[in-house]
C-alpha distance (Angstrom), angle and dihedral (degrees) to the residues before:
residue distance angle dihedral
X1 . . .
X2 3.75 . .
X3 3.75 116.1 .
X4 3.79 120.1 -148.1
X5 3.76 123.9 -138.6
X6 3.78 114.0 -99.3
X7 3.76 93.2 -169.5
X8 3.76 94.8 83.3
X9 3.81 117.1 94.3
X10 3.82 140.0 172.3
X11 3.71 129.1 -75.2
X12 3.79 118.2 -38.2
X13 3.77 114.1 -78.0
X14 3.75 125.4 -154.7
X15 3.80 121.7 -122.4
X16 3.73 122.9 178.3
X17 3.78 90.8 -32.2
X18 3.79 94.8 -50.7
X19 3.78 127.6 100.3
X20 3.73 130.4 -114.0
X21 3.82 103.4 -154.8
X22 3.78 131.9 -149.6
X23 3.70 125.8 -158.9
X24 3.83 111.3 -87.6
X25 3.77 91.3 -133.4
X26 3.79 90.5 61.0
X27 3.78 91.3 54.6
X28 3.81 89.5 53.2
X29 3.84 90.7 53.8
X30 3.78 98.6 -103.9
X31 3.71 129.9 97.1
X32 3.80 118.8 -158.8
X33 3.77 120.3 -123.8
X34 3.81 115.4 -103.8
X35 3.81 122.0 -157.2
X36 3.77 108.0 -133.1
X37 3.80 132.2 167.9
X38 3.79 99.4 167.2
X39 3.81 122.2 43.7
X40 3.81 122.1 -142.4
X41 3.83 86.7 -102.8
X42 3.75 91.1 58.3
X43 3.82 98.5 -104.9
X44 3.76 120.4 143.1
X45 3.81 116.6 -125.8
X46 3.74 132.4 178.5
X47 3.77 132.3 -120.3
X48 3.76 125.0 -157.0
X49 3.86 95.7 -133.0
X50 3.75 105.1 25.9
X51 3.71 129.1 49.7
X52 3.77 140.6 151.8
X53 3.79 137.5 -165.4
X54 3.76 115.9 -162.0
X55 3.77 133.1 177.6
X56 3.79 122.1 -117.1
X57 3.78 89.0 -106.6
X58 3.82 91.1 52.9
X59 3.81 91.4 49.5
X60 3.77 92.4 49.1
X61 3.78 89.1 47.4
X62 3.74 92.1 56.0
X63 3.78 90.0 51.1
X64 3.84 90.8 50.3
X65 3.79 91.2 49.0
X66 3.77 92.5 53.8
X67 3.82 95.4 43.6
X68 3.76 94.3 50.6
X69 3.82 93.6 42.6
X70 3.81 89.5 53.4
X71 3.77 91.1 49.0
X72 3.76 93.2 49.5
X73 3.79 90.4 49.2
X74 3.82 91.3 50.1
X75 3.83 90.6 51.3
X76 3.76 90.8 51.3
X77 3.85 91.5 52.2
X78 3.82 89.2 50.9
X79 3.76 92.1 48.5
X80 3.80 91.3 51.5
X81 3.78 90.2 50.7
X82 3.85 88.1 52.4
X83 3.81 91.2 53.5
X84 3.78 95.8 -107.5
X85 3.82 93.8 115.0
X86 3.76 128.3 39.7
X87 3.76 95.3 -143.2
X88 3.83 140.9 -12.2
X89 3.80 133.5 -161.8
X90 3.82 108.9 -150.9
X91 3.80 124.7 -144.2
X92 3.82 94.5 -161.9
X93 3.76 108.2 153.8
X94 3.83 95.0 14.0
X95 3.81 97.8 82.6
X96 3.75 94.8 111.5
X97 3.78 93.8 49.4
X98 3.78 91.4 52.2
X99 3.80 101.5 37.8
X100 3.78 94.1 42.3
X101 3.77 94.3 50.1
X102 3.79 95.1 39.6
X103 3.81 91.7 52.2
X104 3.78 88.9 51.6
X105 3.76 92.3 64.2
X106 3.81 126.3 91.1
X107 3.85 122.2 -131.2
X108 3.82 90.0 -109.0
X109 3.87 92.4 52.4
X110 3.80 115.1 97.3
X111 3.78 123.6 -131.4
X112 3.85 127.0 -151.5
X113 3.87 110.0 -168.8
X114 3.70 133.6 -176.0
X115 3.81 115.9 -140.3
X116 3.77 101.0 -75.3
X117 3.80 102.6 57.6
X118 3.78 97.0 107.0
X119 3.81 91.5 135.9
X120 3.81 91.5 51.2
X121 3.82 88.7 49.9
X122 3.78 89.2 53.3
X123 3.82 91.2 55.5
X124 3.84 89.1 51.5
X125 3.79 92.1 53.6
X126 3.81 95.0 -111.7
X127 3.80 107.7 156.7
X128 3.81 108.2 -113.5
X129 3.79 89.8 -134.2
X130 3.81 88.5 62.9
X131 3.80 90.7 60.1
X132 3.79 90.4 57.9
X133 3.81 99.2 55.1
X134 3.81 94.6 79.2
X135 3.85 92.1 46.8
X136 3.81 89.2 50.5
X137 3.74 90.1 48.6
X138 3.85 98.7 -121.9
X139 3.84 97.8 113.7
X140 3.81 142.3 7.3
X141 3.83 96.1 -113.5
X142 3.80 112.8 -26.1
X143 3.77 103.6 -136.2
X144 3.84 141.6 67.1
X145 3.84 105.9 -106.0
X146 3.78 91.6 -152.2
X147 3.76 94.2 54.2
X148 3.82 92.8 69.9
X149 3.82 99.8 12.5
X150 3.86 85.8 -114.4
X151 3.78 114.0 128.9
X152 3.83 122.8 -138.8
X153 3.78 116.6 -88.2
X154 3.78 114.5 -84.1
X155 3.80 117.0 -142.4
X156 3.90 96.3 180.0
X157 3.77 103.5 90.9
X158 3.81 114.3 -109.2
X159 3.78 98.6 -11.0
X160 3.79 92.7 112.5
X161 3.78 90.3 68.0
X162 3.76 88.7 66.4
X163 3.80 91.6 47.1
X164 3.85 89.8 50.4
X165 3.79 92.2 48.6
X166 3.82 93.6 50.7
X167 3.74 89.8 47.4
X168 3.82 91.9 49.6
X169 3.74 90.2 49.2
X170 3.80 87.6 56.0
X171 3.77 91.3 48.1
X172 3.82 89.4 54.8
X173 3.81 91.1 47.9
X174 3.79 89.6 52.2
X175 3.81 91.2 52.0
X176 3.81 93.5 -124.0
X177 3.78 120.5 153.2
X178 3.80 95.6 -141.6
X179 3.84 124.3 108.9
X180 3.74 136.5 -138.4
X181 3.85 126.4 -136.3
X182 3.81 124.6 -161.5
X183 3.78 121.9 -162.9
X184 3.77 123.5 -152.1
X185 3.83 138.1 150.3
X186 3.79 133.3 -115.6
X187 3.84 90.4 -100.6
X188 3.78 90.5 54.3
X189 3.86 90.5 55.1
X190 3.78 85.6 77.4
X191 3.81 93.2 59.5
X192 3.78 119.4 104.2
X193 3.79 89.1 -132.6
X194 3.79 90.2 66.2
X195 3.81 93.7 50.1
X196 3.83 90.1 48.5
X197 3.77 90.5 50.5
X198 3.82 91.1 51.4
X199 3.78 89.6 51.1
X200 3.76 96.3 49.5
X201 3.82 93.1 41.5
X202 3.76 91.5 52.8
X203 3.80 96.7 44.2
X204 3.78 94.1 47.7
X205 3.84 94.8 36.5
X206 3.76 89.5 -126.8
X207 3.78 117.4 -169.7
X208 3.82 95.9 -119.8
X209 3.73 134.1 129.9
X210 3.74 116.2 -150.6
X211 3.85 107.4 -149.0
X212 3.76 113.3 -164.3
X213 3.80 115.3 -168.4
X214 3.80 99.0 -156.6
X215 3.77 99.8 -163.1
X216 3.84 86.7 165.0
X217 3.77 98.5 -120.7
X218 3.84 126.7 81.3
X219 3.77 90.2 -162.9
X220 3.87 97.3 -67.0
X221 3.84 98.6 -12.5
X222 3.80 116.2 93.2
X223 3.81 120.3 -135.0
X224 3.82 91.7 -109.8
X225 3.83 86.3 69.4
X226 3.79 90.3 51.3
X227 3.82 99.9 52.3
X228 3.81 140.8 11.2
X229 3.79 90.9 -148.3
X230 3.82 132.5 39.7
X231 3.83 107.6 -76.9
X232 3.79 95.4 -118.7
X233 3.81 90.7 60.5
X234 3.76 90.8 63.8
X235 3.77 88.9 76.3
X236 3.82 91.2 71.1
X237 3.77 90.5 64.1
X238 3.77 91.2 57.6
X239 3.85 93.5 45.8
X240 3.80 103.1 -105.6
X241 3.80 133.8 97.4
X242 3.75 127.6 -93.0
X243 3.76 133.7 -167.8
X244 3.81 135.6 -171.5
X245 3.77 116.6 -140.7
X246 3.83 131.6 -174.3
X247 3.74 98.7 -99.8
X248 3.74 92.7 -159.9
X249 3.84 92.6 57.8
X250 3.82 108.1 82.1
X251 3.80 92.6 -167.9
X252 3.77 93.4 54.7
X253 3.80 93.2 44.7
X254 3.79 89.7 51.0
X255 3.75 93.7 48.9
X256 3.75 95.8 45.3
X257 3.79 96.2 44.0
X258 3.77 91.9 46.4
X259 3.82 89.0 53.6
X260 3.82 92.3 46.9
X261 3.77 93.2 51.2
X262 3.77 91.5 49.9
X263 3.79 88.9 48.3
X264 3.82 88.3 54.9
X265 3.76 99.7 42.3
X266 3.86 92.7 46.8
X267 3.77 90.3 64.0
X268 3.77 99.3 -100.0
X269 3.75 93.4 119.4
X270 3.85 135.3 -126.3
X271 3.83 127.1 -15.8
X272 3.75 133.3 -168.7
X273 3.78 121.6 -135.6
X274 3.80 118.3 -169.5
X275 3.88 110.6 -162.9
X276 3.78 102.7 -158.2
X277 3.83 102.9 -148.1
X278 3.76 140.8 129.7
X279 3.72 138.1 -110.1
X280 3.83 103.8 -129.5
X281 3.80 94.8 -172.9
X282 3.77 139.4 34.5
X283 3.77 123.2 -50.8
X284 3.78 86.9 -116.0
X285 3.76 132.6 -21.6
X286 3.85 89.5 -85.8
X287 3.80 90.8 61.0
X288 3.84 130.5 88.5
X289 3.84 108.6 -158.3
X290 3.84 92.4 -174.3
X291 3.82 87.0 74.7
X292 3.81 93.5 66.2
X293 3.78 111.7 18.7
X294 3.77 135.6 50.6
X295 3.78 126.0 -111.3
X296 3.79 89.6 -129.9
X297 3.79 89.5 65.9
X298 3.77 93.6 56.4
X299 3.82 91.1 44.1
X300 3.78 89.1 54.7
X301 3.79 91.1 54.3
X302 3.77 94.5 44.4
X303 3.84 85.4 72.4
X304 3.83 87.2 61.6
X305 3.77 95.8 51.6
X306 3.86 108.4 156.7
X307 3.72 96.4 -141.4
X308 3.82 96.0 46.4
X309 3.77 88.1 47.8
X310 3.79 95.2 57.2
X311 3.80 91.3 41.1
X312 3.79 90.2 55.7
X313 3.81 88.9 53.0
X314 3.84 93.7 47.3
X315 3.86 89.4 49.7
X316 3.78 94.8 47.9
X317 3.79 92.4 47.9
X318 3.86 93.1 45.6
X319 3.85 89.7 -121.9
X320 3.83 97.1 131.8
X321 3.76 135.1 36.6
X322 3.76 135.5 -166.0
X323 3.84 92.1 -90.9
X324 3.83 88.6 59.5
X325 3.82 93.6 51.1
X326 3.72 91.6 45.9
X327 3.77 92.4 52.6
X328 3.81 89.9 50.4
X329 3.86 91.4 50.4
X330 3.84 88.8 50.4
X331 3.74 91.2 49.2
X332 3.81 89.6 49.2
X333 3.83 91.4 53.0
X334 3.81 90.5 50.3
X335 3.87 91.1 49.1
X336 3.79 91.5 49.1
X337 3.83 91.9 52.0
X338 3.76 92.3 48.1
X339 3.80 90.0 51.5
X340 3.80 93.0 48.1
X341 3.74 93.9 48.2
X342 3.71 95.1 41.4
X343 3.82 95.0 51.5
X344 3.80 93.6 49.5
X345 3.78 92.1 49.8
X346 3.84 97.7 46.9
X347 3.73 110.5 129.7
X348 3.80 115.8 -120.5
X349 3.81 113.8 -125.6
X350 3.78 123.9 -112.8
X351 3.78 104.6 -79.3
X352 3.76 92.9 -139.1
X353 3.80 94.0 50.6
X354 3.80 90.3 91.0
X355 3.78 88.2 78.3
X356 3.76 95.2 54.0
X357 3.83 124.0 98.3
X358 3.79 93.2 11.6
X359 3.77 90.5 120.8
X360 3.83 126.7 14.6
X361 3.84 93.3 -131.6
X362 3.74 102.7 25.0
X363 3.72 131.0 -101.1
X364 3.79 133.2 -124.4
X365 3.80 95.0 -133.2
X366 3.85 92.0 49.2
X367 3.81 89.3 48.3
X368 3.76 89.7 52.9
X369 3.78 93.8 47.6
X370 3.86 89.0 48.3
X371 3.75 91.7 54.4
X372 3.83 92.5 46.7
X373 3.82 92.6 50.3
X374 3.84 91.6 46.8
X375 3.74 88.7 53.1
X376 3.79 90.7 48.8
X377 3.81 91.4 52.2
X378 3.73 91.9 47.2
X379 3.78 91.0 56.5
X380 3.85 89.9 66.9
X381 3.76 90.8 52.2
X382 3.84 90.3 50.8
X383 3.81 89.2 51.1
X384 3.75 92.5 50.5
X385 3.79 93.0 47.7
X386 3.78 90.8 49.3
X387 3.75 92.3 50.8
X388 3.75 93.5 49.3
X389 3.80 92.3 51.0
X390 3.80 92.5 49.3
X391 3.75 94.8 -118.0
X392 3.73 117.9 156.4
X393 3.89 94.2 36.8
């Protein structure tokens, strides 16, 4: 059974000066197919091409992953509001897209994230605290990419797709049977880097899965201003398959991504997965989504919440009880406390370290800049000393 997307609506409607969008394909009279295995009401449905059979423990594990990821994300937002982080990009609403796809990977697969893949990082056993170091400004990443086959976060929009494609080309040359997955957003799909990555991946039959989290807003620009066709259909123009999956359905995302990775690692080349989801919060903590989108749109998507959806299924099937949920809540509280305490006790790097390792043998200009900066820092110490001694009064 194929399940059609229910997210598409009619022509854009105005609401208090903001726009409630509809999918462009709907306006043109066609509605793209959406792979779905779990409805928003928590009912299991079948799909002719994609299926999955998970144990009760695996289903409960997916629920735990999403809950803990959401709690960590919420704590990071709070820490930023308290001045402990410089910035944070929330994944609220995208937990199923990230946990489902992350759990589809094998340990020897390699992941190239953007800057919002906190749930994928969780599935790759990257300590959540390590994600926060860059946003606190104490390091440039905080983890060894090769330890978990999870690359450092990439802030430059879309460039990681080229990195992933090059790496995948190397994997193919080495004769390995692993795959590569590159994450990007709907806004990044407009970047030239992404188009170039598609071209190289197709021509060289690279074992890479391009995973687009279409949360429908590239900051304040809706997807309909990014593409005249559904994003997954772009793959056909480059010569490889694409599929759109319900990004709020963790079971469907897991099944589709697992199949796409197997497609890539078996020598069939790249594949594009578009996870049709929704950004429930702001683009980052510097953004105010109320300036460009209507409350009614978010309210509509709240009814498709990925965590509530899986919980409804677990409850209907009798696969979880109150003791299970209570244990998850307790674990969430413990994680939140560890994150709060860990962030506030992070050691600041040596201020002068920025000048190290710029050149192998040193450089006169760098030496001059180092001396100037050291003098600048020392001026603050002199001011503090003068104030403590009462000088200048």
